[in-house]
Structure formats: structure tokens, C-alpha cells
C-alpha positions as a LaTeX table, in Angstrom:
\begin{tabular}{lrrr}
\hline
Residue & $x$ (\AA) & $y$ (\AA) & $z$ (\AA) \\
\hline
Unk1 & $-31.37$ & $-82.51$ & $-42.08$ \\
Unk2 & $-35.27$ & $-82.17$ & $-42.14$ \\
Unk3 & $-36.49$ & $-78.60$ & $-43.05$ \\
Unk4 & $-39.76$ & $-79.24$ & $-41.14$ \\
Unk5 & $-40.28$ & $-81.43$ & $-38.09$ \\
Unk6 & $-43.52$ & $-82.61$ & $-36.85$ \\
Unk7 & $-42.76$ & $-80.46$ & $-33.69$ \\
Unk8 & $-41.84$ & $-77.40$ & $-35.57$ \\
Unk9 & $-45.10$ & $-77.80$ & $-37.83$ \\
Unk10 & $-47.20$ & $-77.70$ & $-34.69$ \\
Unk11 & $-45.66$ & $-74.56$ & $-33.42$ \\
Unk12 & $-46.30$ & $-72.34$ & $-36.57$ \\
Unk13 & $-49.81$ & $-70.78$ & $-36.83$ \\
Unk14 & $-52.19$ & $-71.95$ & $-39.75$ \\
Unk15 & $-52.23$ & $-69.85$ & $-42.71$ \\
Unk16 & $-54.33$ & $-66.81$ & $-42.01$ \\
Unk17 & $-53.83$ & $-66.76$ & $-38.17$ \\
Unk18 & $-51.59$ & $-63.76$ & $-38.14$ \\
Unk19 & $-53.28$ & $-62.00$ & $-40.79$ \\
Unk20 & $-54.62$ & $-59.16$ & $-38.29$ \\
Unk21 & $-51.14$ & $-59.28$ & $-36.30$ \\
Unk22 & $-49.43$ & $-55.89$ & $-36.76$ \\
Unk23 & $-45.93$ & $-57.36$ & $-36.36$ \\
Unk24 & $-46.08$ & $-61.27$ & $-37.16$ \\
Unk25 & $-43.71$ & $-63.76$ & $-35.71$ \\
Unk26 & $-41.44$ & $-65.69$ & $-37.97$ \\
Unk27 & $-40.97$ & $-69.27$ & $-36.53$ \\
Unk28 & $-38.64$ & $-70.86$ & $-38.81$ \\
Unk29 & $-35.63$ & $-69.71$ & $-41.11$ \\
Unk30 & $-34.76$ & $-71.75$ & $-44.33$ \\
Unk31 & $-31.63$ & $-70.59$ & $-46.18$ \\
Unk32 & $-29.39$ & $-71.40$ & $-49.04$ \\
Unk33 & $-26.14$ & $-72.00$ & $-47.15$ \\
Unk34 & $-24.03$ & $-71.34$ & $-50.50$ \\
Unk35 & $-25.72$ & $-68.20$ & $-51.94$ \\
Unk36 & $-28.79$ & $-65.82$ & $-51.79$ \\
Unk37 & $-32.14$ & $-66.92$ & $-50.51$ \\
Unk38 & $-33.65$ & $-66.84$ & $-47.03$ \\
Unk39 & $-37.32$ & $-67.67$ & $-46.35$ \\
Unk40 & $-38.83$ & $-66.92$ & $-42.86$ \\
Unk41 & $-42.09$ & $-68.82$ & $-42.23$ \\
Unk42 & $-44.68$ & $-67.03$ & $-40.27$ \\
Unk43 & $-47.74$ & $-69.57$ & $-41.23$ \\
Unk44 & $-47.84$ & $-73.12$ & $-42.46$ \\
Unk45 & $-50.67$ & $-75.58$ & $-43.55$ \\
Unk46 & $-49.04$ & $-79.12$ & $-42.94$ \\
Unk47 & $-51.63$ & $-80.75$ & $-45.02$ \\
Unk48 & $-50.87$ & $-78.67$ & $-48.24$ \\
Unk49 & $-47.23$ & $-77.64$ & $-47.25$ \\
Unk50 & $-48.33$ & $-73.96$ & $-47.97$ \\
Unk51 & $-46.42$ & $-71.53$ & $-46.38$ \\
Unk52 & $-46.75$ & $-67.77$ & $-45.75$ \\
Unk53 & $-43.82$ & $-65.47$ & $-44.70$ \\
Unk54 & $-40.98$ & $-63.17$ & $-45.63$ \\
Unk55 & $-38.46$ & $-64.00$ & $-48.30$ \\
Unk56 & $-35.10$ & $-62.36$ & $-49.08$ \\
Unk57 & $-33.92$ & $-63.41$ & $-52.44$ \\
Unk58 & $-33.20$ & $-60.82$ & $-55.37$ \\
Unk59 & $-35.66$ & $-58.61$ & $-53.70$ \\
Unk60 & $-37.45$ & $-58.99$ & $-50.29$ \\
Unk61 & $-41.18$ & $-59.40$ & $-49.84$ \\
Unk62 & $-44.01$ & $-61.15$ & $-48.00$ \\
Unk63 & $-46.05$ & $-63.72$ & $-49.70$ \\
Unk64 & $-47.10$ & $-67.55$ & $-50.30$ \\
Unk65 & $-44.44$ & $-70.20$ & $-51.06$ \\
Unk66 & $-44.56$ & $-74.00$ & $-51.46$ \\
Unk67 & $-42.68$ & $-75.86$ & $-49.04$ \\
Unk68 & $-42.57$ & $-78.91$ & $-51.14$ \\
Unk69 & $-40.53$ & $-76.77$ & $-53.79$ \\
Unk70 & $-38.05$ & $-75.71$ & $-50.80$ \\
Unk71 & $-37.46$ & $-79.25$ & $-49.99$ \\
Unk72 & $-36.76$ & $-80.14$ & $-53.47$ \\
Unk73 & $-34.65$ & $-77.46$ & $-54.46$ \\
Unk74 & $-30.74$ & $-77.98$ & $-54.98$ \\
Unk75 & $-28.23$ & $-75.33$ & $-55.23$ \\
Unk76 & $-24.73$ & $-75.53$ & $-56.59$ \\
Unk77 & $-22.15$ & $-75.37$ & $-53.58$ \\
Unk78 & $-19.26$ & $-74.53$ & $-55.76$ \\
Unk79 & $-19.68$ & $-71.98$ & $-58.77$ \\
Unk80 & $-19.97$ & $-74.05$ & $-62.00$ \\
Unk81 & $-20.78$ & $-77.33$ & $-60.57$ \\
Unk82 & $-24.12$ & $-79.10$ & $-60.97$ \\
Unk83 & $-26.59$ & $-78.45$ & $-58.04$ \\
Unk84 & $-26.28$ & $-80.90$ & $-55.46$ \\
Unk85 & $-26.55$ & $-79.11$ & $-52.14$ \\
Unk86 & $-29.88$ & $-78.59$ & $-50.22$ \\
Unk87 & $-31.60$ & $-75.75$ & $-48.48$ \\
Unk88 & $-31.08$ & $-75.86$ & $-44.52$ \\
Unk89 & $-32.97$ & $-74.83$ & $-41.39$ \\
Unk90 & $-31.29$ & $-72.52$ & $-39.05$ \\
Unk91 & $-31.26$ & $-74.87$ & $-36.19$ \\
Unk92 & $-30.51$ & $-71.70$ & $-33.82$ \\
Unk93 & $-33.27$ & $-69.52$ & $-35.00$ \\
Unk94 & $-35.63$ & $-68.44$ & $-32.42$ \\
Unk95 & $-39.28$ & $-66.96$ & $-33.03$ \\
Unk96 & $-38.70$ & $-63.45$ & $-34.08$ \\
Unk97 & $-41.12$ & $-60.51$ & $-34.93$ \\
Unk98 & $-40.73$ & $-59.67$ & $-38.89$ \\
Unk99 & $-39.78$ & $-56.01$ & $-37.72$ \\
Unk100 & $-36.56$ & $-57.41$ & $-36.18$ \\
Unk101 & $-35.66$ & $-59.44$ & $-39.32$ \\
Unk102 & $-36.53$ & $-56.64$ & $-42.00$ \\
Unk103 & $-34.41$ & $-53.87$ & $-39.80$ \\
Unk104 & $-31.18$ & $-56.00$ & $-39.37$ \\
\hline
\end{tabular}
């Protein structure tokens, strides 16, 4: 599965485009299917693969992250085994205001 398609990349606003938006929209959800870690992308630069969004990991916060790192990340799918699974994109995720994501 591709974490980012060309079509999806075209729909996500550029870095800084939602800076003044009171309740930014998340356009993609990337997650660890076997444990903690969810990344909601609100802005994206397809040239540098830099993202801005909301991350739920050990703590939850908004900030920048590198999409290339998400693509290369491998996680163990069975505790104690070597990391072989990849992150996945939620294919059923619809653009959602961050306020709804934070308050679920």
C-alpha cells in the first residue's frame, strides 16, 4: 500500500496554508496497525515530503514530521520479533476537522 498517492498529495494543502484556520482539516491518517502511533496530515510539501499535522504517540501534539521517515518506519507485528511491518494509511478516512479528532 502506498502511504501517499499523487491524487492525495494534490488534495492536501501546502505547508502554511492552514496556519490561520481556526480548526484545520486533516486530509490523511497514517497509523501503526500493531501498536501506538497515528499521524493526521493537515499540510504537505510533496517536493520535500515535509508534513504538518497532529500526532498521537506517547503524547498528542501538533507539529512537523518527515513523511520519508514514516515510509521507512518498520514495526514488529508480534512482540519480540524483528520489525517487519509497515505503517498503513486509513483508506476509509475522510477529511476531518482536528477538533473532532482531538475530542473523540
